[in-house]
C-alpha positions in Angstrom: -29.0 55.0 -39.3 -25.7 56.1 -39.5 -23.7 56.2 -36.3 -22.9 60.4 -36.6 -26.6 60.8 -37.3 -28.0 58.6 -34.4 -25.5 60.3 -31.9 -26.9 63.5 -32.8 -30.4 62.2 -32.3 -29.7 60.7 -29.3 -28.0 64.2 -28.3 -31.1 66.2 -29.1 -33.3 63.8 -26.9 -31.1 64.4 -23.9 -31.1 68.0 -24.4 -34.9 67.5 -24.6 -35.3 65.5 -21.5 -33.3 68.5 -19.5 -35.9 71.2 -21.2 -39.0 68.9 -20.1 -37.3 68.6 -16.3 -37.0 72.7 -16.1 -40.3 72.9 -17.7 -41.6 70.8 -14.7 -39.9 72.8 -12.1 -41.6 76.0 -13.6 -44.9 74.4 -12.8 -46.0 72.9 -16.2 -47.9 69.5 -16.1 -46.1 66.8 -17.9 -48.3 66.6 -20.8 -47.9 70.4 -21.4 -44.5 70.2 -21.0 -44.0 67.7 -23.5 -46.0 69.6 -25.8 -43.8 72.6 -25.3 -40.9 70.8 -26.0 -42.2 69.0 -29.0 -42.7 72.2 -30.5 -39.1 73.3 -30.7 -38.1 70.0 -32.5 -38.3 70.0 -36.5 -40.7 67.0 -38.1 -40.3 65.2 -41.2 -42.4 65.5 -44.0 -44.0 61.8 -43.9 -44.6 60.8 -40.1 -44.3 57.1 -39.2 -42.9 54.9 -36.2 -39.5 56.0 -35.5 -39.3 58.6 -37.8 -37.6 61.5 -36.0 -37.7 62.9 -32.5 -40.1 65.7 -33.4 -42.9 63.1 -34.1 -42.0 60.8 -31.1 -42.2 63.5 -28.8 -45.5 65.0 -30.1 -47.0 61.2 -29.8 -45.8 61.1 -26.4 -47.3 64.4 -25.5 -50.7 63.3 -26.9 -50.4 59.9 -24.9 -49.5 61.7 -21.5 -52.3 64.1 -21.9 -55.0 61.5 -22.8 -54.0 59.0 -20.0 -52.7 56.4 -22.3 -49.7 54.4 -21.8 -46.6 56.3 -23.2 -44.7 53.3 -23.6 -46.6 51.9 -26.4 -45.4 55.3 -28.4 -42.5 54.4 -30.5 -39.0 56.6 -30.2 -36.9 57.9 -32.8 -34.7 55.7 -34.6 -31.2 55.1 -32.9 -32.3 56.5 -29.3 -31.8 53.4 -27.5 -32.5 55.5 -24.4 -36.1 56.3 -25.2 -37.6 53.1 -23.8 -35.7 53.5 -20.3 -36.7 57.0 -19.9 -40.4 56.1 -20.2 -40.1 53.1 -18.1 -38.4 55.1 -15.3 -40.9 58.1 -15.5 -44.0 55.1 -15.1 -42.1 54.1 -11.9 -42.0 57.4 -11.0 -45.7 58.0 -11.3 -46.1 54.6 -9.5 -43.9 55.8 -6.6 -44.2 59.3 -6.2 -40.9 59.9 -7.2 -40.4 63.3 -8.5 -39.8 63.0 -12.4 -38.3 66.5 -12.8 -34.9 65.3 -10.6 -35.3 61.7 -12.2 -35.3 63.2 -15.4 -32.0 65.5 -14.9 -30.2 62.3 -13.5 -31.6 60.3 -16.7 -30.1 63.2 -19.1 -26.8 63.6 -17.0 -26.4 59.5 -17.3 -27.2 59.4 -21.0 -25.0 62.0 -21.7 -21.9 60.3 -20.1 -23.1 57.3 -21.6 -22.8 58.8 -25.2 -19.4 60.2 -24.5 -18.3 57.1 -23.3 -19.5 55.5 -26.4 -17.8 57.9 -28.7 -14.6 57.6 -26.8 -14.8 53.7 -27.2 -15.4 54.1 -30.8 -12.7 56.2 -31.2 -10.3 53.6 -29.4 -11.4 51.1 -31.8 -11.1 53.1 -34.8 -7.4 52.4 -35.4 -7.6 48.7 -35.2 -10.6 48.5 -37.4 -8.7 50.4 -39.9 -6.0 47.9 -39.5 -8.6 44.9 -40.4 -9.8 46.9 -43.6 -6.4 47.1 -44.8 -5.4 43.7 -44.1 -8.6 42.0 -45.7 -7.7 43.9 -49.2 -3.9 43.5 -48.9 -3.9 39.9 -50.8 -6.4 41.5 -53.6 -4.2 44.4 -53.6 -0.9 42.3 -54.3 -2.9 40.3 -57.1 -3.7 43.8 -58.8 0.1 44.7 -58.3 1.3 41.3 -59.9 -1.4 42.0 -62.9 0.0 45.6 -63.5 3.5 44.4 -63.9 2.7 41.6 -66.1 1.7 38.6 -64.5 -1.3 37.6 -65.8 -4.0 34.8 -65.0 -1.8 32.3 -66.7 1.1 33.0 -64.2 -1.2 31.3 -61.6 -3.7 29.2 -64.0 -0.7 28.0 -66.2 0.1 24.7 -64.2 -0.3 22.7 -61.1 2.0 25.0 -59.3 0.1 28.3 -60.3 -2.8 26.3 -58.8 -1.2 25.4 -55.8 0.1 29.2 -55.3 -3.5 30.5 -55.7 -5.3 28.0 -53.4 -2.9 28.8 -51.0 -3.2 32.7 -51.1 -6.9 32.2 -51.3 -6.9 30.2 -48.2 -4.5 32.2 -46.2 -6.8 35.4 -47.0 -10.0 33.4 -46.0 -8.5 32.5 -42.7 -6.9 35.7 -42.0 -10.0 37.6 -42.3 -12.3 35.0 -40.0 -9.5 35.1 -37.6 -9.5 39.1 -37.4 -13.3 39.4 -37.6 -13.1 36.9 -34.4 -10.8 39.4 -32.7 -13.0 42.3 -33.2 -16.4 40.8 -32.1 -14.3 39.2 -28.8 -13.2 43.1 -28.6 -16.4 44.6 -29.2 -17.8 42.5 -26.2 -21.3 40.6 -26.1 -24.1 42.9 -26.4 -26.6 43.4 -23.1 -30.2 43.6 -23.0 -29.7 44.8 -19.0 -28.0 48.0 -18.3 -26.6 47.7 -14.5 -26.0 51.3 -14.4 -29.5 52.3 -15.4 -31.1 49.9 -12.9 -28.7 51.8 -10.0 -30.4 55.1 -11.2 -34.0 54.0 -11.0 -33.3 51.8 -7.9 -31.9 55.4 -6.1 -34.8 57.6 -7.4 -37.2 55.2 -5.8 -35.1 55.2 -2.6 -35.4 59.0 -2.7 -39.4 58.3 -2.8 -39.3 56.2 0.6 -39.3 52.6 -1.0 -37.3 50.0 0.6 -34.5 48.4 -1.3 -36.5 45.0 -2.4 -39.5 47.5 -3.1 -37.8 49.5 -5.5 -36.2 46.3 -7.2 -39.7 45.3 -7.5 -40.9 48.3 -9.1 -37.9 48.7 -11.3 -38.4 44.8 -12.6 -41.7 45.6 -14.0 -40.8 48.5 -16.1 -37.0 48.1 -16.9 -35.9 45.7 -20.0 -34.8 42.5 -18.3 -36.8 42.7 -15.4 -38.2 39.2 -15.3 -34.8 37.6 -14.8 -34.7 39.3 -11.4 -38.1 38.0 -10.0 -36.9 34.8 -8.6 -34.1 36.6 -7.1 -36.6 39.0 -5.4 -38.8 36.1 -4.3 -35.8 34.4 -2.6 -35.1 37.9 -1.0 -38.8 38.2 0.4 -38.7 34.7 1.8 -35.6 35.9 3.7 -32.8 34.1 1.8 -29.2 35.5 2.2 -28.1 38.0 -0.3 -25.4 36.2 -2.1 -27.7 33.0 -2.0 -30.4 34.7 -3.6 -28.0 36.2 -6.1 -25.8 33.6 -7.3 -27.9 31.6 -10.0 -28.0 34.6 -12.0 -26.3 33.9 -15.6 -26.7 37.5 -16.7 -23.2 39.5 -16.1 -24.9 43.1 -16.0 -27.7 41.8 -13.3 -24.7 40.2 -11.2 -22.9 43.5 -11.2 -26.2 45.0 -10.0 -26.4 42.3 -7.1 -22.7 43.2 -6.3 -23.3 47.0 -6.2 -26.3 46.8 -3.9 -24.8 44.5 -1.6 -23.4 47.0 0.6 -26.4 49.0 0.8 -28.6 45.8 1.8 -25.8 44.6 4.5 -25.0 47.9 6.1 -28.0 50.2 5.1 -25.6 53.1 5.0 -24.9 53.8 1.1 -28.3 55.5 0.4 -29.5 56.9 -2.9 -26.6 59.1 -3.4 -24.4 55.9 -3.4 -26.4 54.1 -5.7 -25.7 57.0 -8.2 -22.5 57.2 -7.4 -22.2 53.3 -8.1 -24.2 53.9 -11.6 -21.2 56.5 -12.5 -18.4 54.1 -11.7 -19.9 51.3 -13.7 -20.0 53.3 -16.8 -16.7 54.8 -15.9 -15.4 51.0 -15.6 -17.5 49.9 -19.0 -15.6 52.8 -20.8 -12.1 51.9 -19.3 -13.0 47.9 -20.3 -13.8 48.8 -23.8 -10.7 50.9 -24.2 -8.2 48.6 -22.9 -10.1 45.6 -25.0 -9.1 48.3 -28.2 -5.5 48.4 -27.3 -5.4 45.0 -26.5 -6.9 44.4 -30.4 -4.3 46.6 -31.7 -1.3 44.0 -30.5 -3.3 40.8 -31.1 -3.9 41.8 -34.8 -0.1 41.4 -35.8 -0.7 37.7 -35.2 -3.1 37.0 -38.2 -1.1 39.5 -40.0 1.9 37.7 -40.0 0.6 34.3 -40.2 -2.4 34.8 -42.6 -2.5 38.2 -44.4 1.3 38.2 -45.5 1.5 35.0 -46.6 -1.6 35.6 -48.6 -0.2 39.0 -50.2 3.1 36.7 -51.0 1.0 33.8 -52.9 -1.0 36.4 -54.9 1.3 39.2 -55.3 4.7 38.4 -55.2 5.1 34.6 -56.4 3.2 35.2 -59.4 6.1 37.7 -60.5 8.7 35.1 -59.8 6.5 32.2 -61.6 6.4 34.5 -64.6 10.3 35.4 -64.6 11.1 31.7 -64.2 9.1 30.8 -67.0 10.4 33.2 -69.5 8.7 34.6 -72.4 
């Protein structure tokens, strides 16, 4: 699915969650509320798993009304928040947390994350366009040389021509690999675990009266990557120090979660409101980091431009013309 279509689908899902929460506050049951929300969504002609938001919401309503596990319902394609919401609602049912308030907070957080992703893509659009231009510049030079009369024999006619052609291809290949490596570094590693989502879930469980470790244990059952947190929770149950319990974690998002939860563990003063603010701070920091990476990428792309793509352009676009003029008619 294209990025723009996926964003629209995700935004519709966020609005559907808000409508569902509003219906719960008016006294509707969970299944009935999902059914009413689903009736407002368009559906595609051929239903299949992940086809559209309308069919996914209808399947979710049926699962809730029949008492089945709603997490088995496939979400619409491109909506990455689907399973997180279902896991969050499952935790609410098990703990007695208010689903309407939890869903509203989830919708607000998802909308903020979507806005942040759009800002990151906008910041990276310029450098990515530069990479595309650099990729085609050597071929453009070769085409210009051909239009000006430097045919294939200018490069293939003798050993010098072959040497120039080989150098141009090598410069272009190295520049392409270099630029792609810079793009991957700027994009950062993908994450299975979202520290902000964990903070939101933990805050919801604290509001229902759970302890911090108990809230983390319930969240670990439902949220992606929860199995990685079980050794930490076991050490905490056995009375280990907070820093000692979290020190062996290799996952950066879970390590960030531990750092954000430490003030609540040591003082007990932060509370659920503090965790909600911490989740917001994590998303803002993630957005600033991505924007800074995009700015640095624009500067770093100057190096492959000067060392690889410009020499490739000279070898494939300028030198063929010079060779043609030196050889004469």
